[in-house]
Structures are given as C-alpha cells and as structure tokens.
C-alpha positions in Angstrom: 53.3 84.5 19.8 54.2 81.7 17.3 57.1 83.7 16.0 58.5 84.1 19.4 58.3 80.4 20.0 60.3 79.7 16.8 63.2 81.4 18.4 64.2 78.0 19.7 65.0 76.8 16.1 68.6 77.8 16.7 69.0 75.4 19.6 70.3 71.8 19.2 67.8 69.2 18.3 67.3 67.5 21.7 67.2 70.9 23.5 64.8 72.2 20.9 62.3 69.5 21.5 62.3 70.1 25.2 62.0 73.9 24.7 59.1 73.4 22.2 57.3 71.2 24.7 57.5 73.8 27.4 56.7 76.6 25.0 53.5 75.0 23.7 52.2 74.4 27.2 52.9 78.0 27.9 51.4 79.1 24.5 48.2 77.3 25.4 48.0 79.0 28.7 48.8 82.4 27.3 46.1 81.9 24.7 43.7 81.4 27.6 44.9 84.6 29.1 44.6 86.5 25.8 41.0 85.3 25.3 40.0 86.0 28.8 37.8 88.9 29.6 39.1 89.2 33.1 41.0 92.4 33.8 44.8 92.2 34.1 46.0 92.3 37.7 49.0 94.0 39.3 52.4 92.7 38.4 51.8 91.8 34.7 49.8 88.7 35.3 46.4 87.6 33.9 44.2 84.8 35.0 41.3 83.1 33.3 39.4 80.0 34.3 37.9 79.3 30.9 39.5 77.6 27.9 39.3 77.9 24.1 36.4 76.7 22.1 36.7 73.9 19.5 37.1 76.2 16.4 39.9 78.3 18.1 41.8 75.2 19.0 41.6 73.8 15.5 42.7 77.1 14.0 45.6 77.4 16.3 46.8 73.9 15.5 46.4 74.4 11.7 48.3 77.7 11.8 51.2 76.1 13.7 51.4 73.3 11.2 51.6 75.6 8.2 54.0 78.2 9.7 56.1 76.3 12.2 56.4 72.7 11.4 57.5 73.3 7.8 60.6 75.1 9.1 61.7 72.5 11.6 65.1 70.9 11.0 65.2 67.4 9.6 66.9 66.2 12.7 63.7 66.8 14.6 61.4 65.0 12.2 63.8 62.1 12.1 64.5 62.1 15.9 63.9 59.4 18.4 60.3 58.1 18.7 60.2 59.4 22.2 60.9 63.0 21.2 58.4 63.0 18.3 55.8 61.3 20.4 56.2 63.9 23.1 55.9 66.8 20.6 52.7 65.2 19.1 51.3 64.6 22.6 52.0 68.2 23.5 50.1 69.5 20.5 47.3 67.0 21.1 46.6 68.7 24.4 45.6 71.8 22.5 42.8 69.9 20.9 41.3 68.6 24.2 37.8 69.7 25.0 36.9 71.5 28.3 35.3 68.3 29.6 38.4 66.3 28.8 40.5 69.0 30.5 38.5 68.7 33.6 38.5 64.9 33.6 42.3 64.9 33.1 43.1 67.2 36.0 46.6 65.8 36.1 47.5 66.6 32.4 50.2 69.0 33.5 51.6 66.4 35.9 51.5 63.9 33.0 53.4 66.3 30.8 55.9 67.0 33.4 56.6 63.3 33.8 57.1 63.0 30.1 59.4 65.9 30.1 61.4 64.3 33.0 61.7 61.1 31.0 62.9 63.0 28.0 65.4 65.0 30.0 66.7 61.8 31.5 67.5 60.4 28.0 69.4 63.5 27.0 73.1 64.1 27.5 73.7 67.9 27.5 77.2 69.1 27.2 76.5 72.3 29.0 73.8 73.5 31.4 70.6 75.0 30.0 71.9 78.4 31.0 70.3 80.4 28.3 66.9 79.7 29.8 67.9 80.1 33.4 66.6 83.6 33.7 63.1 82.9 32.7 60.6 82.9 35.6 58.6 79.8 36.4 55.0 79.0 36.5 52.9 79.2 39.7 49.6 77.5 40.2 47.1 78.9 42.6 43.8 77.6 43.7 41.1 80.1 44.1 38.3 80.3 46.6 35.8 78.6 44.3 38.1 75.7 43.5 39.0 76.8 40.0 42.6 76.2 39.1 44.3 79.4 38.2 47.6 79.6 36.3 49.8 82.7 36.6 52.5 83.4 34.0 54.8 86.4 34.5 55.1 88.4 31.3 58.7 88.9 30.2 60.0 92.3 29.1 62.5 90.9 26.6 61.1 90.4 23.1 63.1 87.2 22.5 61.3 85.1 25.1 58.0 87.0 25.3 55.0 84.8 26.1 57.3 81.8 26.8 58.2 80.1 30.0 60.4 77.1 30.8 61.7 75.3 33.9 60.5 76.6 37.3 62.9 78.5 39.5 62.9 75.6 42.0 64.2 73.2 39.5 67.0 75.5 38.4 68.0 76.1 42.0 68.1 72.4 42.6 70.4 71.9 39.6 72.7 74.6 40.8 72.8 73.0 44.2 73.6 69.6 42.8 76.6 71.0 40.9 78.4 71.9 44.2 76.7 70.9 47.4 79.8 71.7 49.5 79.5 75.4 49.2 78.3 76.1 52.7 81.3 76.6 55.0 81.0 75.5 58.6 79.9 78.3 60.8 78.0 78.1 64.1 76.8 81.6 64.1 77.3 83.0 60.6 76.8 86.6 59.8 73.9 87.4 57.6 75.2 88.1 54.1 73.5 90.6 51.8 71.4 88.8 49.4 69.3 89.9 46.5 65.7 90.3 47.6 63.6 87.6 46.1 60.8 89.0 43.9 57.4 88.9 45.5 54.5 88.1 43.3 51.3 89.9 44.5 47.8 88.7 43.8 44.7 90.4 45.0 43.2 88.5 47.9 45.7 85.6 47.6 48.6 86.9 49.7 52.3 87.0 48.8 54.2 84.3 47.0 57.9 83.7 47.5 60.1 81.7 45.1 61.8 78.7 46.7 65.2 79.3 48.4 68.3 78.6 46.4 70.5 77.2 49.2 69.6 75.0 52.2 70.1 77.1 55.4 72.2 74.5 57.3 73.2 76.9 60.0 69.6 77.5 60.8 68.3 73.9 60.5 71.2 72.4 62.6 71.3 75.2 65.2 72.1 73.8 68.6 71.3 75.7 71.8 73.5 75.9 74.9 71.6 74.8 78.0 73.0 76.6 81.0 72.4 74.7 84.2 74.5 76.8 86.5 74.9 80.4 87.8 77.1 82.9 86.1 80.9 82.2 86.4 83.7 84.6 86.7 86.5 85.0 84.2 89.0 83.0 86.2 87.0 79.8 85.6 85.7 79.6 89.2 82.0 79.7 90.0 80.9 83.0 91.5 78.6 81.4 94.0 79.2 80.6 97.6 81.1 77.4 96.9 84.0 78.0 94.4 84.4 75.5 91.6 87.0 74.7 89.0 85.1 74.8 85.7 86.0 73.0 82.5 84.3 71.7 79.3 84.5 68.2 77.8 83.7 67.3 74.2 83.1 63.7 72.9 83.1 63.3 69.2 83.2 60.4 66.7 84.8 62.1 63.8 84.4 59.3 61.2 87.6 57.8 60.0 88.2 58.2 56.2 89.1 54.6 55.8 85.7 53.6 57.2 84.0 55.9 54.7 85.6 54.1 51.8 85.0 50.6 53.3 81.3 51.3 53.9 80.5 53.7 51.0 77.0 52.3 50.8 76.2 54.1 54.0 76.9 57.5 52.4 75.2 57.3 49.0 73.1 60.4 50.0 76.2 62.5 50.3 77.9 64.3 47.5 81.6 63.2 47.1 82.8 66.7 47.8 81.6 66.7 51.4 83.1 63.3 52.0 86.6 64.5 51.0 88.9 64.4 54.0 90.4 67.8 53.5 87.0 69.4 53.4 85.9 67.4 56.5 89.1 68.1 58.4 88.7 71.8 57.9 85.1 71.7 59.2 86.1 69.6 62.3 88.9 72.0 63.2 86.5 74.9 63.0 84.2 73.1 65.3 87.0 72.5 67.8 88.0 76.2 67.6 84.4 77.4 68.1 83.5 75.3 71.1 87.1 75.4 72.5 86.8 72.4 75.0 89.3 71.9 77.7 89.2 68.1 77.3 88.6 66.4 73.9 87.7 62.7 73.6 87.7 61.5 69.9 86.7 58.2 68.4 87.4 56.8 64.9 90.6 58.8 64.6 92.6 57.5 61.6 96.3 57.0 62.6 98.0 58.7 59.6 95.6 61.7 59.8 96.2 61.9 63.5 100.0 62.2 63.3 100.1 64.3 60.1 97.2 66.7 60.7 95.2 66.3 63.9 97.9 66.2 66.5 100.0 69.1 65.1 96.8 71.2 64.7 95.6 70.4 68.2 99.0 71.0 69.6 99.0 74.5 68.1 95.6 75.0 69.8 97.2 74.2 73.2 96.3 70.6 73.6 98.4 67.7 74.7 97.2 64.5 73.0 97.3 60.8 73.7 96.3 58.3 71.1 95.6 54.6 71.1 95.2 52.8 67.7 92.9 49.7 67.5 94.8 46.4 67.7 95.2 44.1 64.7 95.2 45.7 61.2 92.7 48.5 62.1 93.8 52.0 61.1 91.7 54.1 63.5 91.6 54.5 67.3 90.7 56.8 70.2 92.4 60.0 71.3 92.1 62.0 74.5 93.4 65.6 74.4 93.6 68.2 77.2 94.6 71.8 77.5 98.1 72.0 79.1 97.1 75.3 80.7 94.2 73.7 82.6 95.4 70.2 83.5 98.6 68.2 84.3 98.9 64.5 83.5 99.3 62.1 86.5 99.0 58.8 84.6 97.7 57.5 81.3 96.5 53.9 80.8 95.7 52.6 77.3 93.2 49.7 77.3 93.1 46.8 74.8 90.0 44.6 74.8 91.7 41.9 72.7 92.7 38.8 74.6 94.4 36.0 72.7 92.7 32.7 73.0 89.4 34.1 74.3 86.6 34.0 71.7 84.6 36.5 73.8 87.4 39.1 73.5 88.8 38.6 70.0 87.8 42.1 68.8 90.2 45.0 68.2 88.4 47.8 70.1 90.4 49.9 72.5 90.0 52.6 75.2 92.0 55.3 77.0 92.0 56.2 80.7 93.8 59.4 81.9 94.2 60.8 85.4 94.5 64.6 85.3 95.3 67.1 87.9 93.5 70.5 87.5 95.7 73.5 87.6 94.5 76.5 89.6 95.9 79.9 88.9 98.4 81.0 91.4 96.6 84.3 91.9 93.8 82.5 93.6 96.0 81.6 96.6 96.5 78.3 98.3 93.5 76.3 97.1 93.5 72.7 95.7 91.4 70.7 93.4 91.3 66.9 93.5 92.3 64.7 90.5 90.0 63.9 87.6 89.7 60.6 85.8 88.8 60.8 82.1 88.0 57.6 80.1 87.3 57.3 76.4 86.3 54.3 74.3 84.7 52.9 71.2 82.8 49.7 71.8 82.1 47.0 69.2 79.3 47.8 66.8 77.9 44.3 66.1 74.3 44.4 67.4 74.2 40.6 67.8 77.2 40.4 70.2 76.0 42.0 73.4 78.2 39.6 75.3 81.3 41.1 73.7 80.1 44.6 74.5 79.5 43.8 78.2 83.0 42.2 78.5 84.6 45.3 76.9 82.8 47.7 79.2 83.7 45.5 82.2 87.4 45.8 81.3 87.1 49.6 80.9 85.3 49.9 84.2 88.0 47.8 85.9 90.7 50.1 84.6 88.8 53.2 85.7 88.3 51.6 89.1 92.0 51.1 89.4 93.0 54.6 88.2 90.3 56.6 90.0 90.6 54.8 93.4 92.1 56.9 96.1 94.1 55.8 99.2 91.0 55.8 101.4 89.1 53.5 99.0 86.9 56.2 97.6 87.0 57.5 94.0 87.9 60.8 92.5 85.5 62.4 90.0 85.1 60.4 86.8 84.1 61.3 83.3 83.4 58.5 80.8 83.0 59.4 77.1 82.6 57.3 74.0 80.6 55.6 71.3 79.1 52.7 73.2 76.9 51.4 70.2 74.0 51.0 72.6 70.8 52.9 72.8 69.3 54.6 76.0 67.5 52.3 78.4 69.2 49.2 76.9 70.6 46.7 79.4 74.2 47.9 78.8 73.2 51.5 79.3 71.2 50.7 82.5 74.2 48.7 83.8 76.4 51.8 83.5 73.9 54.0 85.2 72.5 51.7 87.9 75.6 49.8 88.6 74.0 46.3 88.3 72.8 43.9 85.6 71.2 40.5 85.8 72.2 38.9 82.6 71.5 35.2 83.0 69.6 33.9 80.0 69.4 37.3 78.3 69.6 37.3 74.4 72.9 38.8 73.3 71.2 41.1 70.8 69.1 42.6 73.5 72.1 44.0 75.4 72.6 47.0 73.2 69.1 47.5 71.9 70.3 48.5 68.5 68.2 46.0 66.5 65.5 43.4 67.3 66.4 39.9 66.4 63.6 38.2 68.4 62.1 36.7 65.2 65.2 34.6 64.5 65.1 30.9 65.6 68.7 30.8 66.9 69.6 33.4 69.4 72.8 33.6 71.4 72.1 33.9 75.1 74.3 35.0 77.9 75.4 32.3 80.3 77.3 32.4 83.6 80.1 33.1 84.0 80.1 35.8 81.4 83.8 35.8 81.1 86.4 33.3 82.4 88.3 33.8 85.7 91.5 33.9 83.7 90.6 37.4 82.6 91.4 38.5 86.1 88.3 40.6 86.5 85.6 40.0 89.1 81.8 40.3 88.6 82.2 43.7 90.4 84.3 44.9 87.4 87.5 45.1 89.5 90.9 43.6 88.9 91.4 40.6 91.3 95.0 41.5 92.4 95.8 45.1 91.8 92.4 46.4 93.0 92.7 44.7 96.4 94.9 46.7 98.8 97.2 44.6 100.9 96.3 44.7 104.6 99.3 45.2 106.9 97.4 43.8 109.9 96.9 40.4 108.3 98.3 37.7 110.8 99.8 34.3 110.1 98.7 31.1 111.8 101.6 30.8 114.3 102.3 28.0 116.8 101.2 29.9 119.8 97.9 30.8 118.2 97.2 27.2 117.1 98.0 25.8 120.6 94.9 27.7 121.9 92.7 25.2 120.0 94.4 22.0 121.1 91.7 21.0 123.6 88.7 22.2 121.6 85.8 19.8 120.9 87.0 19.0 117.4 90.5 18.2 118.7 89.3 15.9 121.5 86.9 13.9 119.2 88.3 10.8 117.5 88.0 11.1 113.8 86.0 8.4 112.0 88.2 6.0 110.2 91.4 6.9 112.0 93.9 4.1 111.9 94.9 2.9 115.3 98.7 3.2 115.9 100.0 2.3 119.3 101.5 5.3 121.0 100.3 7.7 118.4 96.6 7.6 117.7 95.5 5.5 120.7 95.9 8.4 123.2 93.0 10.7 124.0 93.9 14.2 124.9 92.8 15.2 128.4 91.7 18.8 129.0 93.3 20.6 131.9 91.1 21.5 134.8 89.4 24.9 134.3 90.3 25.0 130.6 87.9 26.9 128.4 88.0 27.8 124.7 88.2 31.6 124.9 89.9 33.1 121.8 89.0 36.7 121.3 87.3 37.4 117.9 89.8 40.1 117.2 92.6 37.5 117.3 91.0 35.3 114.6 92.7 36.1 111.3 90.6 37.3 108.4 90.0 34.8 105.6 91.4 35.4 102.1 89.1 37.5 100.0 86.5 35.4 98.2 85.1 36.5 94.8 81.8 34.8 94.0 81.5 33.7 90.4 78.7 32.4 88.3 76.1 34.5 90.1 74.6 35.7 86.8 75.0 39.3 87.9 77.6 41.9 87.3 78.0 45.2 89.1 80.2 48.2 89.6 80.4 50.9 92.3 81.4 54.0 90.3 78.0 55.8 90.5 77.8 57.2 87.0 75.0 59.1 85.4 74.4 60.6 81.9 74.8 64.3 80.9 71.9 64.1 78.5 68.3 63.1 79.2 67.9 61.6 75.6 64.6 63.3 75.1 63.7 66.8 73.7 60.7 67.9 75.8 60.0 71.0 73.6 59.7 68.9 70.5 58.4 65.7 72.1 61.0 63.6 70.3 64.1 61.6 71.3 67.6 63.0 71.0 69.7 61.7 68.2 73.5 61.5 67.9 73.9 59.6 64.7 71.8 58.5 61.7 72.9 55.1 60.3 71.0 54.2 57.1 68.7 57.2 57.7 67.5 56.0 61.1 68.3 58.3 64.1 69.7 56.8 67.2 71.7 57.8 70.3 74.9 55.8 70.8 77.3 58.5 72.0 77.4 59.4 75.7 79.2 61.5 78.4 78.8 59.8 81.8 80.0 61.5 85.0 80.2 60.5 88.6 77.5 61.7 91.0 76.1 60.9 94.4 73.1 58.5 94.6 70.1 59.9 96.4 68.8 58.4 99.6 66.4 56.3 97.5 69.2 55.7 95.0 68.9 52.0 95.2 65.3 52.2 94.4 64.9 52.6 90.7 62.9 55.5 89.3 60.0 55.2 87.0 62.3 54.7 84.1 64.3 52.0 85.9 67.3 54.3 86.5 69.0 55.1 89.8 68.5 58.6 91.0 71.5 60.9 91.5 72.4 64.3 92.8 75.4 66.5 92.4 78.6 65.4 94.2 82.2 66.5 93.9 81.5 66.9 90.1 78.6 69.2 89.1 77.0 69.4 85.7 76.9 73.1 84.7 75.7 73.0 81.1 75.4 71.1 77.9 75.1 71.6 74.2 71.6 70.5 73.0 71.2 67.6 70.6 68.8 67.4 67.6 65.9 65.2 66.7 65.7 62.8 63.7 63.3 65.0 61.7 65.7 68.0 62.0 68.6 65.9 60.6 66.3 64.6 57.8 65.7 68.3 56.8 69.5 68.7 56.5 69.9 65.5 54.3 71.2 63.4 57.2 74.8 63.0 58.3 77.3 63.9 57.1 76.3 67.1 55.3 78.1 70.4 54.3 77.6 71.7 57.8 78.4 68.6 60.0 81.4 66.6 58.6 80.8 63.4 60.5 78.0 60.8 60.8 77.8 61.7 64.5 77.0 64.8 66.3 79.5 66.2 68.9 78.6 66.1 72.6 79.7 69.0 74.8 79.2 69.5 78.5 80.5 71.9 81.2 81.4 70.7 84.7 82.5 72.2 88.0 84.8 70.6 90.6 84.9 71.4 94.3 87.7 73.6 95.4 89.1 73.1 98.9 91.4 75.1 101.0 94.6 73.4 102.4 
C-alpha cells in the first residue's frame, strides 16, 4: 500500500504534496477496510465502521517515516510552511483515537478545506489530468447512523488503493474550462452518451455520479400554451368564424455596448457566452425556430443591426424598420414583419426627447407601424382590417416614474393617431416592449385599465421596480404632469391632429346674431356704461309679439375644451396583457429578466380587446375585465420562474444569449366578406 502511494514521487513538488494528502486520507480508510471483518460486498467495495487501535496507528506512522519520508525530495522538506503543515496534519489524523474521531465528525471537511486552501495557492501549468480517471469517494449513512465510507478498488497496479479528487470536482473543472459548449436548441435530439457507472450497495439503493454538463435544454424548457382550436394550413382558423392567424415575438436582445458598459451585471457569466458572435448565432437560431410573423426587438445595436441582423432577417423573409435612440446612444428598437404576410401602410418613429423639457430629456424611442394583412388569393374575396403594431423601450431609472409616464403617454398618443379609423374607432392594436415596470404597478395598471390618478404619487412608485419609501426626499407627481406645450392632452391624444375637423361647424354670421338683439341681456343697461348722447342713452324697444326662440340645433358648438390639471390621465385603447404574470402550476410569478440575480417581469405584449359589461368595475386584482374582440389571443409561449433561471445560472447563459427571455404569442383577426 505504501509503495503504491510513493508512485507520486515523480510528480512536481506542489502536486506531490496534494497527492500525498489525498493518498494518506485514502490509506487510512483502506486500512480500516483491510482490518475489517465485514465481508466484501458486490462491486469491489468494503465497509467497516470500526477504526484502528493505538498500536496499529503508531506502527503505521513509524513505518511510513522510515520507508517513505526518507525518500522525499528536498523541495518537499523545504517547501512552504503551508504545505509542510498540511502534510503533518494529514499524518496526525492517523494518530487520532476513536473518541477523537467521533468528536471531530467534520475532520474530513476540515481536511478538504485545507486542501482547497492549498490548491488555491498553487499555480499549475497544466490540468491534473493524470489523476482524472480515478473514481471518487462516496459517503453513505447507514441505518444505525454509522458513517460508512466506500472506496472503489482500482484495477490498475499504479494507483491501487489510492483515490483523489471526486468525480464532481473534475466535472466542474472541465465545465469551467469551456462553459459555452452547449449550442442553442429548443428540442435537441438525445445524443448517445456513455452510461454512467452505477455503484450498488445491498439495501442502500443505487448511486449515480453527478452529471458532467448542465442540461440547459431541460431546465429552460418552455411549453406552448394553446388557447385556440386547431387551425388549417392556410393560416385561417378552422372554426365557424374564419380568422387570419399570425405570431408576434417581443425580445430585448441585450446590446453588446451595454454589456461592456455594465460588466458588473454579468460577473456570473463566462466571457465566451458574452461574446457577440456567439450570442448572435444563438439569437438567430431562436428566430428560426419560433419563426414569428412580426418581430419587435429592443436594445438593438446600430452597427450590429445594419451589418448582421438586418441582412440575416431579410434573408429570412422580413422587412425591417429601425429607430436608434437619440443623442449618443448606440442602440434602439426594431420592428420586422414577414413580407408574405403583411404590407406596410405607414411607419411612425417616436422620439421621447423634447428640447427644453426636463421631464423629457431622455433618449428613449419607439416605433409604430400600421400593417395590412395579406390574405391568399385562393381564399377568394375576403378582407382583413389593418393592424397597428407598436414597440418601445422605456427609461430604466426606477426613481423617475414621471418620465416613464410621459414617455408612455407620447407612445399612446401616436398609437391613437395611427390606429384611429374614419368612424372614430380603432383597428386592432399590439403594443410590445420593455416598459421597465412590474405587473400591478401604477404604470402597468394605467395601460390595462386606461386611467391613473397620479396626484401626489411618489415617482418611484410608478414602476414598482424598487422601494424608496425609506428615503427622506421623494419626488412626487404634481399636476399637470407635462406642460401643454407638449401638445398632448390628459387623454393621451394629440391636441390638433387627433381632433377631426367638423364640416358642419357654423360661423357667427350677422343674421344669426340679429336674433339675439332683443334678448334680456341686450335690453339691460350694463353697469358703468358711459352715457353718450345719441349712442348709449337709447333703450332698445322689443317689437310686439317678439320672443327669443332660437332652435338649439342652430346654436354653434363651442371649440373643444381639454381640461388640464385634473391629476388624472387616461386613454381609450382598451389594452390587456397576453401573460397572466403567474405560474399556477408552480405557484410562483413569471419572470422575464434577472437583474443582479433578482427575477422580475418588465417585458410585455399588450393587445386590444373588448371590455366586459362590468369592465369599468375593477376585478379583485384592480384590473379591468376584457373579452375577445376583433383580435383574439390563440396561444403563448410560457415563461419561467426565478428558481428555474437560478438553476441555469441566471441570464445570459449558454442556452439563452440575452438577459431577457423572449415573449411569443399567437393571434387571430376577424375575416370579413366584401
């Protein structure tokens, strides 16, 4: 046994010390096995709960000193104090009495800590590959509470009776060398793998070694939730009412410049998986797999868009529109659609920056497109109404909820203008984006319920991202929230373009005004009127039988009046969310991102729906109730919970190449005959 341990003398000094430490722990345990009267069990393992007596321990130590220590290299005896102390401590454990062993139940833990400290001080030029094939130690706890140690006997004579690092540690080292080895695959095929050895014990079940790789495709698996009946291959619903079906994806793909500017947020990621080429390949595979008809992207870096994203998406059949953030920012938003499914009617880029307004001095942007669905000619003369698609990325700052509300109001005003039809109604609307606000926050409820009373509300409370109630100074929202010079009403509508001109409006002509010349107000002398002979001294006399009878229909309508400073903002778009923001099967909230390891939902897909009869009465959660309208939700891609993302080492990871999850939903639009 001692001779086999001295095989490590050929190793370098630092590695030799570590190998000796592991070897002597194993020698002590193998000595226990050799002295045990227990029969050897299946698989080449032996177990014994009893230790050596005092004479055997002293003899074993003396024999080692005579035969082994004398042949150690000088570099070991003259090594660092930490290494020599560790070797001495390892040998001292052989001298411990059974009572001391039971009192120090954590001696193996102590030794492992010492070994970890030693390994941390070493600088190895190459991996410890010559010991990688040695099986590890497994500790089992028997029925009677006795701690059993199982050591697999090696067939090779060189490493007989010796054991080193556990399999789990070696697997971890191999993983840390290259964490970006798992390619993105939604449904990967099962690859043939070597069957892991099973270590049998009588009455103790089966033991499996730890896995070598993290199964990202299993941990991050997302189910498709079908909310509709089966559809036909033409993209039209096979039910009684035909529908034009399409899918929409919203995705914050994480601009590479922002990764470098905020590197402290991604310390948990290996540099390889943060490389843009690696992430771009994963993102494209995601687009190809889910194959959406409309793609709304946020944090799209401008140079990457024009050099890689736009050419790639064009080859996939998309027509893309991009809006870079104002100022010196290098990223922006993009909306892409399949040219075989839609035709562009109009595109409106939205800038939230307004010079001279402190409330709107940020560089966030949005995009609003009006698309016309294309129906195959083989289906005959059927038509589908237009579709309004909006995409935005709202300011992140949790303290500036006033800025967030103003940006959302500008976007809703643009959507109101683009989606309004000739009869004053709205076409179906889909609003996507990263709103940097959590569910049930005031901003979220404003979009869903269409109304918000903001007077006196702390600005940090608008988005609900963080709680700053403990701070002495808190910015509060005052009326009016934005100045009238912005040109947007409290109903989130443009003042001039959003008000249609009325052709029946009348002017105050002479004939019309003469009808009021003998009214009570005209016949009453005004107080303080200066008396002028022949001018103001005459009193008008009413003709006999005169009566003030002006039809109400002839009275012209007053100019539209927009009330301000009411402390309330509202909109009339009737939007609801695709997701419920809660996973009922797991009993946990949904998560779309994990900043600093904390899961949150900030990404949304809203769509227009019809409010229920009791829609103006809030539900138990404070939200307005909706039902399907011209736009029907047919399905969605499920989200994940925070603990699931923790199991995958957060975001990004080798499977998901952004710090956000993508959102995907399927919709159906009503098809009408001409």
